[in-house]
N, C-alpha and C positions, 0 to 999 in steps of 0.2 A: 486427407490430413486428420490425424488423431486429435482428440479434444485437448490433450495436454500441450500439443504443438500450437493449437489455436490460442490457448490461454497464455502460453509463453509469448507469442507474437503480440497479443493484446496488451500484456504487461509492459512490453518494451515500447509499444506505441503510446500508451498512457503516460509512461515515464517521460518520454520525449516531449509529449504535449505539456506536461507539468513543468518541465525544465524550460521549454520555450516560452511559456506564459510568464514564468518568473524572470528569465534573463532577457527576453526581448520585448514582450508586450508590456509588462509592468513598468519598466523604466520609461517607456514612451508615454503611457497613459497616466501613470502615477495614481491609479485608483486602488486603494488598499483592499477593496472588496475582491479584487482579483486573487488575493491570497487564499480565499476560500475555494476558488476554482482550482488553484494549484493543489490544495489539500485534498479535494475530492478526487482529482485525477491521480494523485499519489496513492490514495486509498485503493482506487480501482486497480492501479498498477500492482500494488503489494498483494492484494487479494487474488488477482489473476496469477501472479507468480507462485503464490502459495498453492492455489488450486492446480496449477500446472504440475507441481511436484506430486500432489495428492493423486491426480488422475494417472500420472506416470506410474506411481507406486501401485495404484489399483490395477493397472494392466498386468503387472507382474504378481498380483495377489499378495502384496506385502502389507497392505492395510485393509481393514474391514470396510464394508460399504458405509457411507456416511450420507447424511441428508445435505441437501444443497443450500445450506445457510452458513453465515459467517461463524457462529459459535461452534457448530459441529465441525466444520473444516479446521478451525483454529485449534480445537482440542485434539483432533487426530494428528494434525501437523505437529503440534507441540510434543505430544506423547510418542509418536511413531517416527517422525521424519527428522526433527531437529537434532536429536542425539545421533541418529543413524548417520547423518551426513556431517556431523560436528559443526553445525551452524552456530554462529555467534549468538548468545542469548540476547544481545542488544537488538537483534532483528525482531525477536518476538516482542520485546518492549516497544520497539518502533511501531510495529503493526498495531499493537494495543493502543498506543498513544494517538495514532492517526485515527483509529476507529472511534476513540473517545471524543476527539475533536469533531468528527463528522456527526456523531450522535448528539453531542451538546448543541451543535449548530441547528440540527433538525428540531430539537426540543425547545430551544431558547425562544423567548418572546421578545427579548431586547438584545439588539446588537448595535454597536456603534464604532466609529473610527476615532481614535485618539492618537494624534501625531502620526507615526508610521506603524501603528498597531491596530489590529482588528480585534475588538473586545467582544466576547460572547458572554452574556450574562444569563445565569440560570434563574429559575423561578425563586430560589431562595437567595438570590443575589450573590452567588459565588461567581467570580469573574475568571475567565480564561482568556489570556492575551495571545494573539498570534503575531509573531514578528517575522520580518524578512530573513534575519540571520538564523532564526530557529528553523524556518522552512528550507533554507539553503543546506543546513545540517541534515535535515530529514532527507532531502533529495540525494545528497552525497551517500548517506547510509543506504538509501533505497537502491541506488545504482549498484553498490557492491552486493546487496542482497539479490537483486535481479540477475546480476552477472553470475553469481554462484548457483542460483536456481536454474539458469539457462544451461550452465555447464552440467548440472546434474541430469537434466532431462535430455540433453544432447548426446549422452554417452552411447546409447544404443539406437540412435535415430535411424540408422540405415536399415534396421529391421522393419520399420514402419513405412518404408517408401514403396 
């Protein structure tokens, strides 16, 4: 199995996990901290889907080599793949937003729960609230992004069997 196929499968698994935690586990447990688990799995799903397209394109020598970090992959994906496949610009915005939430969470020294929101507070006390409705929208958009990227990398799949 090629790397792009593995990444595509991982992206789908992480998306299913994020969706399951949000729709099944969260309503039972009612722990707002689970929203972070959903966001982190959503981020892994989106980056694996993006990586899948990049490695697919790399096999056909349509993109230059890139370092294996988020910023490098995101830049190449934005410049070379998004326009080529006519991907909705909102997908790029979604990936960036989810990345920012994950980074803010890692950097933050203060986080707390207020009603049904998970609040991440930065060192200069800027607050970022994560809500259930917001994450549901993220998941819906991520589903369509992953579906599109799966279609892209599945076009010539019989070549790699």
